[in-house]
C-alpha positions in Angstrom: 88.9 95.5 106.0 90.3 98.1 108.3 89.6 101.8 108.1 88.6 105.3 109.2 85.5 105.6 111.0 82.9 107.6 109.0 84.2 106.5 105.5 82.3 104.0 103.0 84.5 101.7 101.0 83.2 99.9 97.6 85.4 97.4 95.8 85.5 96.5 92.5 87.6 93.5 91.2 87.4 90.1 89.2 83.9 88.3 89.1 85.6 85.0 88.9 88.6 83.0 90.5 92.0 84.0 88.5 94.1 81.7 90.7 94.0 78.4 88.7 95.5 75.8 91.4 97.9 75.2 94.0 100.4 72.1 94.1 102.0 70.6 96.0 101.8 70.9 99.9 105.3 70.6 101.5 104.8 68.8 104.9 105.8 70.1 107.7 108.7 67.6 108.8 111.9 69.0 108.1 112.6 70.9 106.2 109.1 71.1 105.0 106.6 74.4 105.9 103.5 73.3 105.4 102.7 75.4 102.6 101.4 74.7 99.1 104.7 75.2 97.4 103.6 77.0 94.3 100.3 78.6 93.0 98.9 78.9 89.5 97.5 81.6 87.5 94.9 80.7 85.3 97.3 82.0 82.2 99.7 79.5 83.5 102.2 81.2 85.7 103.1 79.7 88.5 105.0 81.3 91.7 106.5 79.2 94.3 107.4 80.7 97.6 110.0 82.9 97.9 112.6 81.4 100.4 115.9 82.3 99.4 117.5 84.6 101.5 120.4 84.4 99.7 118.7 85.0 96.2 120.3 88.2 94.7 119.7 89.7 91.3 122.7 88.4 88.8 123.4 91.9 87.7 122.7 94.1 90.8 124.1 91.6 93.7 123.1 94.0 96.2 119.5 93.7 95.7 118.1 90.9 97.4 115.1 89.1 95.4 113.0 87.7 98.1 111.2 89.8 100.7 112.7 88.2 103.9 113.9 90.1 106.9 117.1 87.8 109.0 115.6 90.5 111.7 112.2 88.8 111.8 113.7 85.3 112.5 114.0 84.2 116.3 117.7 83.6 115.8 118.7 85.9 112.8 122.1 84.2 112.8 121.2 80.7 112.9 120.1 78.5 109.6 116.2 78.8 108.7 114.2 75.9 109.7 110.6 74.9 110.6 109.1 76.0 112.9 111.7 77.1 115.6 113.6 79.7 113.3 110.9 81.0 110.5 109.4 83.8 108.9 105.8 84.7 110.2 105.3 86.3 107.0 106.5 85.0 103.7 105.2 85.2 100.0 104.3 84.0 96.5 104.3 87.7 95.0 104.0 90.9 96.5 104.0 94.2 94.4 104.1 97.4 95.7 103.8 101.0 94.7 103.6 104.5 96.2 102.6 107.9 95.5 103.1 111.6 97.7 100.5 113.6 98.3 100.7 117.4 99.4 102.0 117.8 103.0 99.5 118.9 105.8 99.3 119.2 109.3 97.7 116.4 111.6 94.9 117.5 113.5 95.3 114.8 116.0 99.0 115.4 116.7 99.4 118.8 114.9 102.6 117.0 113.6 103.2 117.8 109.7 102.7 114.7 108.1 104.4 114.4 104.6 101.9 112.6 102.7 102.0 109.4 101.3 99.9 106.7 99.5 100.6 102.6 99.5 99.4 100.2 97.8 100.2 97.1 98.2 99.3 93.5 96.2 100.4 90.0 97.7 99.4 86.3 97.8 101.2 85.3 100.9 101.4 82.8 103.8 101.2 83.6 107.3 100.1 81.5 110.4 96.8 82.1 112.7 98.7 81.0 115.8 97.9 83.7 118.6 101.7 85.2 118.1 101.6 85.1 114.6 104.9 83.1 114.8 105.4 80.1 112.9 103.5 77.1 114.4 102.7 73.3 112.7 99.3 73.2 111.5 98.5 76.8 111.6 99.3 77.8 108.3 97.3 80.3 105.7 97.6 81.8 102.7 95.5 84.7 101.3 95.3 87.1 98.9 95.3 91.0 99.9 95.1 94.2 98.6 95.9 97.2 101.1 95.4 100.6 100.3 96.6 103.3 102.7 96.3 107.5 101.8 97.3 110.2 104.2 94.5 112.6 103.6 95.2 116.5 103.6 91.4 117.7 103.2 88.3 116.9 105.4 85.4 114.7 104.1 87.4 114.0 100.9 86.2 111.2 98.4 89.0 108.8 96.7 88.8 106.5 93.9 91.8 104.0 93.5 92.2 102.1 90.3 95.2 99.3 90.4 96.0 96.4 88.2 93.0 94.2 90.0 89.9 96.4 90.3 88.8 99.5 91.7 88.3 101.0 95.5 86.5 103.8 96.5 86.3 105.7 99.9 84.0 108.1 101.0 83.5 111.2 103.7 87.0 110.2 104.8 88.6 112.6 107.7 91.5 114.3 107.5 94.5 112.7 108.9 97.7 110.3 108.7 96.3 107.1 107.0 93.1 108.4 107.1 92.1 105.5 104.5 93.8 102.5 106.1 92.1 99.7 104.3 92.8 95.9 103.7 91.2 93.3 101.9 92.5 89.8 102.8 90.6 86.9 101.0 91.2 83.1 102.2 92.0 83.2 105.7 90.0 80.4 107.0 86.8 81.3 109.4 87.9 78.2 111.7 91.0 78.6 113.5 93.3 76.6 113.3 92.8 75.9 109.9 91.9 72.8 107.9 94.6 71.6 105.4 92.8 73.6 102.9 94.4 76.3 101.0 91.5 77.0 98.4 90.3 80.2 100.0 93.1 82.0 98.2 91.8 81.1 94.5 89.0 83.1 94.8 90.8 86.5 95.7 91.7 89.3 93.4 95.5 88.2 92.6 95.7 87.0 89.1 97.2 86.5 86.9 100.3 87.6 88.4 101.8 90.6 87.8 105.3 90.7 86.2 108.1 93.2 84.9 107.2 94.6 81.3 109.6 93.2 78.5 112.6 93.1 78.0 113.7 93.4 81.4 111.4 90.0 82.6 112.4 87.8 84.1 114.9 88.7 86.7 117.8 86.2 87.1 119.3 85.4 90.7 123.3 84.4 90.6 122.0 80.2 90.2 119.8 81.2 87.2 116.0 81.2 89.0 113.9 83.3 87.2 111.5 86.3 89.2 109.1 88.3 87.9 111.1 91.6 89.1 113.5 93.2 91.5 112.0 94.6 94.8 114.6 97.2 95.0 114.1 98.9 91.3 110.4 100.5 90.2 109.8 99.1 87.3 106.7 98.9 85.1 104.6 95.7 85.0 101.9 93.7 82.8 99.2 91.3 83.9 96.6 93.0 84.9 92.9 91.2 83.9 92.0 94.7 83.0 94.6 96.5 81.8 95.2 99.0 84.6 98.7 98.1 85.2 98.7 101.5 86.8 98.3 103.1 90.4 95.6 105.9 90.1 94.2 108.0 92.9 91.2 110.5 92.2 90.3 112.9 94.7 88.9 116.4 94.9 90.8 119.7 93.3 93.8 120.7 95.0 94.5 117.8 97.1 97.4 117.0 94.9 98.7 120.8 94.6 102.6 120.8 94.0 102.9 116.9 93.4 104.7 115.9 90.1 102.7 113.0 89.3 99.8 114.5 88.0 97.6 112.1 85.8 97.7 113.4 82.2 94.0 113.1 81.6 91.9 116.3 83.1 88.9 114.0 82.6 90.1 112.5 85.5 89.0 113.6 89.4 86.6 115.6 90.7 86.7 118.2 87.9 86.9 117.4 84.2 89.5 120.7 83.6 91.7 121.0 87.1 94.4 118.8 87.2 95.2 118.6 90.9 92.9 116.1 91.8 94.7 113.1 89.9 97.5 111.1 90.3 99.3 108.4 89.4 102.4 105.9 88.5 103.0 102.7 86.4 105.8 101.7 88.7 106.0 99.1 91.0 108.2 97.2 92.9 107.4 93.8 92.5 108.9 90.3 93.8 108.1 86.8 93.3 109.8 83.7 92.0 109.0 81.6 89.0 108.6 77.9 89.4 111.4 76.1 87.4 111.0 77.3 84.0 113.7 76.1 81.7 112.4 78.6 78.7 111.8 81.3 80.8 108.2 82.6 79.1 106.7 82.4 82.4 104.8 78.9 82.0 106.0 76.3 84.4 107.4 73.3 82.9 105.3 71.0 84.2 102.4 72.8 82.5 104.4 74.0 79.1 103.5 72.5 76.0 107.6 73.4 75.1 109.1 73.4 78.1 112.2 74.3 76.4 111.4 76.5 73.8 109.6 80.0 75.1 106.0 80.3 74.0 103.9 82.1 76.4 100.9 82.1 74.4 101.2 78.4 74.6 99.9 78.0 70.7 99.2 74.6 69.6 97.1 74.6 66.1 96.5 70.9 65.8 95.6 70.5 69.6 97.7 67.6 70.0 99.3 68.9 73.2 102.6 70.4 71.6 103.3 73.9 71.0 103.7 74.6 67.8 107.0 76.2 68.1 108.5 72.4 69.2 105.8 70.7 67.4 107.3 68.3 64.7 104.2 68.4 62.6 102.5 71.7 63.5 99.1 70.9 61.6 98.6 67.1 62.2 97.8 65.8 65.6 101.0 63.5 66.7 101.2 64.0 70.2 102.4 65.8 73.1 106.0 66.4 73.7 106.1 63.3 76.7 105.2 59.8 74.5 101.7 58.5 75.2 101.4 54.6 76.1 102.4 53.4 72.8 105.6 55.8 72.9 104.2 57.2 69.7 104.3 60.9 70.8 106.4 63.1 68.2 107.6 60.3 66.1 110.4 60.9 64.3 112.3 57.7 63.0 114.8 59.3 60.8 115.5 62.0 62.9 115.0 65.2 60.5 112.8 67.1 62.4 109.4 66.0 61.2 107.4 63.7 62.5 106.4 60.5 60.5 102.6 61.1 60.2 103.6 64.2 58.2 107.0 62.8 56.6 106.8 60.4 53.8 110.1 61.9 52.3 112.0 58.3 52.8 114.4 59.8 50.9 115.0 62.4 52.6 115.4 64.6 49.1 113.1 67.1 50.3 110.0 66.0 48.1 107.7 62.8 48.2 108.2 60.9 45.1 108.1 57.9 42.9 111.5 56.7 44.6 109.4 57.1 47.6 106.7 55.1 46.6 109.0 52.3 45.5 110.9 52.1 49.4 107.2 52.2 50.8 106.1 49.2 48.8 108.7 46.9 50.0 108.3 47.9 53.2 104.4 47.5 53.2 103.3 44.3 55.3 106.0 44.9 58.0 105.6 44.7 62.0 107.0 45.1 64.9 109.7 47.3 63.6 110.9 50.5 63.6 110.8 52.3 60.1 110.4 55.7 58.5 107.2 54.3 56.7 105.1 54.0 60.2 103.1 57.1 59.9 100.7 56.5 62.3 103.3 54.9 65.2 101.3 51.7 65.2 104.8 49.7 65.2 103.4 48.6 61.7 103.6 49.4 58.2 100.0 48.6 57.0 96.8 50.2 55.0 96.1 53.0 57.1 100.2 53.9 56.6 99.1 53.6 52.5 96.2 56.0 53.0 98.7 58.8 54.7 101.3 58.3 52.1 98.8 58.9 49.1 98.1 61.9 50.8 101.2 63.0 51.0 102.9 62.4 47.5 103.8 65.1 45.5 104.7 67.6 48.9 107.7 68.5 50.9 107.8 66.9 54.6 106.1 69.0 57.0 105.6 70.5 60.0 102.8 72.7 58.3 102.8 70.7 54.9 99.2 69.3 54.8 96.1 68.8 56.5 95.3 65.9 58.7 94.8 63.1 55.9 
């Protein structure tokens, strides 16, 4: 933490880890960089390191989507390579916001200060080397909250509310960047660090913020998906506290003449005056989603319906196949990936209804006597691929007869019945 002397700070944030895991580590041999390829939040959204210097907004191609400055490379005109020509700081996500405050004369420099504030919320990678430059084996990752406030009033107290928590500052001196606070979680105590990037899981960043609908996700020119465009102020969602805004409360008059005053007079030091609180719901957001075919914010490897958008991951029968793509919604018949017997989501006749909830063997829309005659002729057969093998054990047996009996008189699934 870094901030002005004579000030006190109180930080309130998540009570438990909000990042779930990271996978895998890209080993530092060309073209590896030694960082985890992605981090996953507890809601299933995964973000990878945003390393494509050429990625631009498909709609606004002048807008670069990854926060990468070629000037930070040792040789900006040469290809990027690790560690000789690599960035000293890279991001899984960075979401910023700013608010203006009153102009004042800095008591130290006696120069006018425009009056500004800054909020940074990031999950990032860097290096523990003395110079901070890219170096093999000195990779670190950490979650960062940064608050900077130019303070026009001596001894002011501030309460800052942001998507990931609350920070309070007391007895702040007057001056530019009088509040200069940074909290980094995840940097190892011993440097150079061991190969362990779990410390960042304990930081406040997560779930990951992203643009609100209908603008999420943002696409680049190659169809990759992003949480937002860092060149465009936009509202976001994802706060674990439902505080998807940046707010500063302080003494009366400190925000006089500022346009972003809070609408609620109860906020700030005075219950009536409005010049003691400012806020915004606009943020600059950067972060690249891991492969996400259906663009629902859930990485394909963790998505129970990777080809069909289902951000809530609903799975009524608990079989690992999400409801929107489960061919037997109320009868467990396995995830989309085949199980050891190859029977998951088994649909022998290809009508879109899984065998376990589809005894309509003549496909006329109802399980009736004709289906019973067909089933009777198949019972006892083994090692065959049959729509009458309802439980997928590669044989038509008495167990299938019990399932058939429960389905007679009903249309085929997927939500036709309770588990037999």
